[in-house]
Structures are given as structure tokens and as C-alpha cells.
ZAMARGU-4260 file (C-alpha; in steps of 0.2 Angstrom, whole numbers, plus 5000, padded with zeros to 4 digits):
<rodrens>
0) 5463/5689/5359 | 5451/5686/5372 | 5446/5669/5366 | 5464/5665/5365 | 5466/5670/5385
5) 5451/5660/5388 | 5458/5645/5380 | 5474/5646/5389 | 5465/5648/5406 | 5455/5632/5402
10) 5470/5622/5396 | 5480/5629/5411 | 5466/5623/5423 | 5465/5606/5414 | 5483/5604/5416
15) 5482/5608/5435 | 5468/5596/5438 | 5478/5582/5428 | 5493/5585/5439 | 5483/5580/5454
20) 5481/5563/5447 | 5499/5560/5443 | 5511/5552/5453 | 5518/5564/5467 | 5537/5566/5468
25) 5547/5557/5481 | 5553/5567/5496 | 5569/5576/5492 | 5585/5566/5498 | 5591/5580/5509
30) 5576/5580/5519 | 5575/5562/5520 | 5593/5562/5528 | 5585/5574/5542 | 5575/5559/5549
35) 5581/5554/5567 | 5591/5570/5568 | 5584/5586/5565 | 5567/5577/5562 | 5560/5564/5574
40) 5561/5546/5565 | 5542/5550/5559 | 5546/5567/5551 | 5541/5579/5566 | 5553/5594/5570
45) 5563/5587/5585 | 5566/5603/5592 | 5556/5615/5603 | 5548/5631/5594 | 5557/5647/5595
50) 5545/5654/5608 | 5547/5638/5618 | 5527/5636/5620 | 5530/5619/5610 | 5544/5608/5618
55) 5557/5597/5611 | 5552/5578/5608 | 5554/5567/5622 | 5546/5551/5617 | 5538/5539/5632
60) 5545/5522/5636 | 5535/5507/5632 | 5524/5501/5647 | 5509/5494/5653 | 5498/5478/5649
65) 5491/5474/5632 | 5473/5472/5640 | 5463/5478/5655 | 5472/5494/5657 | 5467/5512/5652
70) 5481/5524/5647 | 5488/5535/5661 | 5502/5546/5665 | 5500/5551/5683 | 5514/5565/5683
75) 5504/5574/5668 | 5488/5572/5676 | 5492/5579/5692 | 5497/5596/5682 | 5486/5611/5684
80) 5481/5623/5670 | 5493/5637/5667 | 5478/5648/5659 | 5460/5647/5653 | 5452/5654/5637
85) 5436/5661/5637 | 5427/5673/5623 | 5435/5687/5632 | 5452/5681/5626 | 5448/5678/5608
90) 5458/5692/5602 | 5473/5686/5611 | 5474/5668/5607 | 5463/5667/5591 | 5477/5664/5579
95) 5481/5648/5589 | 5463/5641/5588 | 5453/5632/5576 | 5438/5640/5568 | 5427/5626/5578
100) 5434/5632/5593 | 5431/5650/5591 | 5413/5647/5586 | 5411/5637/5602 | 5419/5651/5613
105) 5409/5665/5604 | 5393/5656/5605 | 5391/5648/5622 | 5395/5659/5637 | 5398/5643/5647
110) 5413/5636/5635 | 5430/5638/5640 | 5447/5629/5635 | 5459/5625/5650 | 5478/5625/5644
115) 5491/5615/5652 | 5509/5613/5649 | 5514/5604/5634 | 5521/5587/5632 | 5528/5579/5616
120) 5528/5560/5622 | 5523/5550/5607 | 5533/5536/5603 | 5533/5522/5590 | 5540/5505/5590
125) 5558/5503/5582 | 5552/5493/5567 | 5540/5508/5563 | 5555/5521/5563 | 5564/5509/5551
130) 5552/5506/5538 | 5546/5525/5539 | 5563/5529/5534 | 5563/5516/5519 | 5546/5523/5515
135) 5552/5541/5514 | 5565/5536/5501 | 5553/5525/5491 | 5535/5527/5493 | 5525/5538/5482
140) 5506/5542/5479 | 5497/5541/5462 | 5483/5553/5462 | 5474/5554/5480 | 5470/5536/5483
145) 5485/5524/5477 | 5501/5523/5487 | 5514/5514/5479 | 5529/5505/5485 | 5524/5508/5504
150) 5527/5495/5518 | 5522/5495/5537 | 5528/5512/5542 | 5521/5530/5540 | 5521/5531/5521
155) 5525/5549/5520 | 5535/5557/5534 | 5540/5572/5523 | 5524/5576/5515 | 5523/5583/5497
160) 5504/5587/5498 | 5489/5586/5509 | 5483/5569/5503 | 5500/5561/5509 | 5497/5569/5527
165) 5480/5560/5527 | 5487/5544/5522 | 5499/5544/5537 | 5484/5547/5548 | 5475/5531/5540
170) 5490/5519/5539 | 5497/5523/5556 | 5503/5508/5568 | 5490/5505/5581 | 5495/5487/5586
175) 5493/5471/5575 | 5475/5469/5582 | 5462/5476/5594 | 5444/5474/5601 | 5438/5489/5606
180) 5422/5493/5615 | 5414/5509/5608 | 5401/5518/5618 | 5393/5533/5609 | 5381/5547/5615
185) 5369/5558/5606 | 5368/5573/5616 | 5353/5586/5615 | 5356/5604/5618 | 5348/5603/5635
190) 5361/5590/5640 | 5350/5574/5640 | 5358/5560/5630 | 5354/5543/5621 | 5368/5529/5623
195) 5372/5516/5611 | 5386/5502/5612 | 5396/5494/5599 | 5410/5481/5599 | 5423/5484/5586
200) 5436/5471/5580 | 5450/5476/5570 | 5465/5468/5561 | 5479/5479/5554 | 5488/5472/5539
205) 5498/5486/5532 | 5505/5492/5550 | 5508/5474/5556 | 5523/5469/5566 | 5527/5452/5559
210) 5518/5450/5542 | 5515/5467/5535 | 5505/5469/5519 | 5513/5482/5506 | 5504/5494/5496
215) 5510/5493/5478 | 5502/5503/5463 | 5488/5507/5472 | 5482/5490/5478 | 5484/5481/5495
220) 5473/5477/5509 | 5477/5486/5524 | 5465/5482/5538 | 5450/5472/5542 | 5435/5480/5552
225) 5419/5472/5560 | 5407/5481/5571 | 5393/5474/5580 | 5379/5486/5588 | 5374/5479/5606
230) 5363/5493/5611 | 5349/5501/5610 | 5337/5486/5607 | 5331/5493/5590 | 5348/5491/5581
235) 5356/5478/5592 | 5364/5464/5581 | 5367/5475/5566 | 5385/5472/5560 | 5396/5480/5548
240) 5411/5471/5540 | 5424/5481/5530 | 5439/5475/5520 | 5448/5491/5519 | 5460/5492/5503
245) 5470/5506/5495 | 5462/5513/5478 | 5444/5517/5474 | 5428/5508/5467 | 5431/5489/5464
250) 5448/5491/5470 | 5445/5500/5486 | 5434/5497/5500 | 5423/5481/5502 | 5409/5482/5514
255) 5395/5471/5520 | 5379/5475/5532 | 5372/5461/5542 | 5353/5466/5546 | 5345/5457/5560
260) 5327/5458/5553 | 5333/5450/5537 | 5344/5438/5545 | 5357/5438/5531 | 5373/5448/5526
265) 5373/5459/5510 | 5386/5469/5501 | 5384/5488/5507 | 5392/5500/5494 | 5384/5515/5504
270) 5396/5511/5519 | 5406/5526/5511 | 5408/5545/5512 | 5394/5556/5520 | 5382/5542/5522
275) 5377/5541/5540 | 5383/5527/5550 | 5371/5514/5557 | 5364/5518/5574 | 5370/5536/5574
280) 5353/5545/5570 | 5364/5554/5556 | 5376/5562/5568 | 5391/5553/5561 | 5395/5550/5542
285) 5406/5534/5538 | 5421/5545/5533 | 5421/5552/5551 | 5425/5537/5559 | 5442/5539/5567
290) 5441/5558/5562 | 5444/5553/5544 | 5443/5538/5533 | 5438/5533/5517 | 5442/5538/5499
295) 5450/5554/5495 | 5445/5556/5479 | 5431/5568/5480 | 5442/5582/5486 | 5458/5592/5480
300) 5470/5591/5496 | 5480/5607/5499 | 5495/5606/5511 | 5493/5624/5519 | 5509/5621/5530
305) 5513/5620/5549 | 5505/5630/5563 | 5508/5631/5582 | 5491/5629/5589 | 5481/5625/5606
310) 5475/5607/5603 | 5467/5593/5613 | 5481/5583/5619 | 5487/5570/5633 | 5468/5568/5638
315) 5470/5554/5649 | 5456/5560/5660 | 5443/5562/5646 | 5445/5544/5641 | 5441/5538/5659
320) 5426/5551/5664 | 5409/5544/5666 | 5397/5548/5653 | 5384/5558/5663 | 5399/5569/5669
325) 5405/5572/5651 | 5387/5576/5643 | 5382/5594/5647 | 5370/5607/5638 | 5377/5613/5621
330) 5395/5606/5623 | 5406/5593/5633 | 5410/5598/5651 | 5424/5610/5649 | 5432/5605/5665
335) 5438/5589/5658 | 5447/5591/5641 | 5465/5597/5642 | 5473/5608/5629 | 5491/5610/5626
340) 5502/5621/5612 | 5509/5609/5599 | 5513/5610/5580 | 5500/5604/5568 | 5500/5602/5549
345) 5485/5611/5541 | 5477/5603/5526 | 5462/5610/5517 | 5450/5598/5507 | 5439/5607/5494
350) 5425/5597/5485 | 5430/5594/5466 | 5418/5601/5453 | 5405/5589/5449 | 5406/5578/5465
355) 5395/5579/5480 | 5398/5578/5498 | 5388/5586/5513 | 5404/5596/5516 | 5410/5607/5503
360) 5427/5610/5512 | 5435/5603/5527 | 5451/5610/5536 | 5460/5596/5545 | 5473/5599/5560
365) 5486/5585/5560 | 5498/5582/5575 | 5515/5582/5568 | 5522/5568/5581 | 5507/5556/5578
370) 5500/5561/5561 | 5483/5559/5571 | 5469/5571/5565 | 5465/5581/5580 | 5452/5593/5574
375) 5442/5596/5556 | 5432/5611/5553 | 5417/5607/5542 | 5409/5619/5529 | 5393/5618/5520
380) 5390/5623/5501 | 5388/5641/5507 | 5404/5642/5515 | 5397/5641/5533 | 5405/5631/5547
385) 5393/5617/5548 | 5400/5605/5560 | 5416/5604/5570 | 5424/5587/5575 | 5437/5587/5590
390) 5447/5571/5595 | 5454/5570/5613 | 5471/5563/5609 | 5483/5553/5621 | 5498/5543/5619
395) 5496/5523/5623 | 5512/5517/5630 | 5507/5498/5631 | 5508/5497/5612 | 5517/5514/5607
400) 5504/5521/5598 | 5492/5537/5598 | 5474/5540/5595 | 5458/5550/5600 | 5447/5544/5614
405) 5433/5550/5615 | 5430/5560/5598 | 5416/5574/5597 | 5406/5580/5583 | 5396/5597/5585
410) 5382/5600/5574 | 5379/5619/5573 | 5363/5618/5563 | 5354/5608/5577 | 5363/5611/5593
415) 5366/5592/5596 | 5383/5585/5598 | 5389/5566/5596 | 5402/5559/5606 | 5410/5542/5600
420) 5425/5530/5606 | 5419/5532/5624 | 5426/5518/5635 | 5426/5523/5653 | 5410/5514/5657
425) 5417/5498/5648 | 5432/5489/5645 | 5449/5495/5639 | 5456/5491/5622 | 5462/5473/5621
430) 5477/5473/5611 | 5481/5454/5615 | 5466/5447/5604 | 5471/5437/5589 | 5457/5432/5576
435) 5457/5415/5567 | 5460/5414/5548 | 5443/5419/5538 | 5436/5428/5554 | 5433/5443/5543
440) 5424/5436/5529 | 5406/5438/5525 | 5402/5420/5526 | 5411/5418/5544 | 5400/5432/5550
445) 5384/5426/5543 | 5388/5409/5551 | 5391/5417/5567 | 5375/5428/5566 | 5364/5413/5563
450) 5369/5403/5578
</rodrens>
């Protein structure tokens, strides 16, 4: 009898595992019909929360130049905090906070969170709204890494599982192309910091206005990425080229590394997962760029549901603050970040049996209006909170998108923290840039580097 029960449990577990690799069902038709009505065109709840802390959706109008300007909103930036959270208020606000924020509040007497009025001002172009509605009725996901029948807009505005939420983040509209200056700081526990500088060129293929590349049966190239380290001197000239596709293995990401010492570009399969990004001194993994990117296959992805939480939002000030003012002992200068009440999707990623990654578990908090990952609690193999990622989110009215600038990774084991996507002492994003055919090929990179 006991052996039969054991066999049943084994078969049940195997069946559950197999289901995670099957195609997930499309969103229910009655839910799809709510897009643009009870739901926003990208799937968020349009109305306010019952307690009124989360307001109704009031999208911003497109304005501003495609280059030469940092995002701003003078009305929002003139507001004063409604209240401040310190360790003394953990019992009152703990259910609205990530584990990472609670750890910071409990560990450092100097840490606080200033909470401001909430604004749900994220907006997207009309063509994204239209293609998102089409995706809601047609787009599916095979396993964790193979979107099918998806084009241009958010693929899963009514998500059926955690992996679909993450794909919404990865495929969101960010303009057709962008050149970004990315300054980075490794901050020691005493507040001293080392500065690095990168220039990143990106062309978006899936979410492209005029010539979108669809994802079909787990195949489709959805962006080109090229970074070049400018400083410090010891790593200057290093370049990373990525042709990012859906799928895994040979059909997924293709990456190359140009090393100045070797004067040649070579394939780089290690540009993945929990391998450290070049020049970050181990402070950022490749799959932590943009809060999360890369293959999902190492984890199971549980959609926990929605929560009303206090999250970083409308951080126009943080994106324009000088670096020495941001970097303080143990944590970012707490007079700079802005926090608001918002609804977020909570997704738990748990490492699959037999797979390897520094993080055995990750808990993602994803904004319902933008599908941007705002925070990630990262746990080690013993279940201990190991790292905490936080993205200072803000809408970008000039191209009608939304992203996190800057992003912070707190390393609780060492006391250091890493800040990336800094721009205040450099140039704003340039969305007017256009790249010639072949710009993102390994041969083209080699030729430009050899000049």
C-alpha cells in the first residue's frame, strides 16, 4: 500500500513538472473583453483601490524631445512626503513592504522611506495598445522561454502564470532604438565608491513601431545590444554584443565578447545567468541587467497574485542626482528616493531540481501599469535573504515608456551595494539614434574596434 502511494506521488510530481513545459492556455475571452474598460489597455486595473491609496489610472500625454532631455514632471517633483517609514513603523507598514526594504529598515538606523502621493501616469503609444489586445487573444507561452504568436505589444496582458509576467517586462516598448550612457558605482560600506562608465546601443526588434519582428513557436530575434566600457582604464574598450532571441540554448541568446588585450571578438556563452557582468567586480549578474533578463528555464515561476505595496515610483529626482550625493554608507541617500502606493504582481521564482544558480529563490514585484520589475528579493540556498534589487522607476513621456533609473543591488553578505543605470553626470537617453544595417554583427564590431 505504501509503495503504491509513493508511486502515485512520484507520478503526480512528474505530471506537474511536465505541465510547466506545455503550452499555457490563452487568457479567458471574458477577461480579454475587459481591456480598455475595467482594465487598462495593457491589463492593469483601471480604477482605484478600495481604500483609495492607489488612485485610478491617469496616463501622461506624450511630450518632450527624443534626445537631450531627462524625464521630469515639475508638479510631481514639487510635492512633499506624506509620511516617512523608519524601523519604528515596521509593524504598521510591514505588510506593504518587500523583504529587502524590511531588512534595510531593521539593519540600519539611518535607513528610511519617504512616501509621497501616488500617481498612475504610465502611458504607451496607441499601436502598443492595439497589438496588446491582439496578443491577449492569440499569444501563448510554451514552457518558460518560448512565446508563440506574439507581435509588438505586451504579450500577456492577462497573465496566467509567473513566466508570462516576466515576458511582459522583457518585451515592453522602449522606443525603436536608444543610445544610453550607463554610469555605475560600487559603493563600499563606508560610502566610498568606484565609478565605471559604459555606453550602450540597443535596437528593439519585437516592440518596434514600423517593422516589428513577431515571436513564433519560440523563435524570434527581439533585440540587439552592444555595450562598450569607457572607464576605468583597466577594462576600457571591452565590448559585449548580444543578439537576444526567444528560446534557450542554440535558439536563444547569442553573445560575443571583445577583449582589448586579445584584439579580437569571440563567442561568449558565459554572458548568461549568474555569471558576473564584465567590469562590475561580481556585483551584478548578467541576468540582473534591467532588473531581470535572460532565460527563465532554470526556475519554476509561480504567480502569487497582486498586492498593494509601497514601491519606488516617479523617481525623476533620483535619475538627476549627482553620484557623490547618492552614495552614502550602507545604502543610497534616503532623502532622494520617492515611494508611493501601487498595485504590483508578485512572482516567485524557485530553482528547479538539478539546476544551478546563486539565487535559489527570487521574489519579483512587478508594477501593474508598466510591467516593470521594481524590486527583487534574492535568496541563497539556505533560504537566507542574500541580495535585494531596487529600481527607481519613472515614466518617460517623450517616447511613452517606463523604466528604472538608477537600479541598486544591495549585497547583504558584504555590506557593499552596486548602483547601475546612472545618468545624471552624463547624457540623457538618445531615442533619435538609428543604426545602419549590420551594426550589431560580430564582424562589424571587430572592424570598428580595430580602427
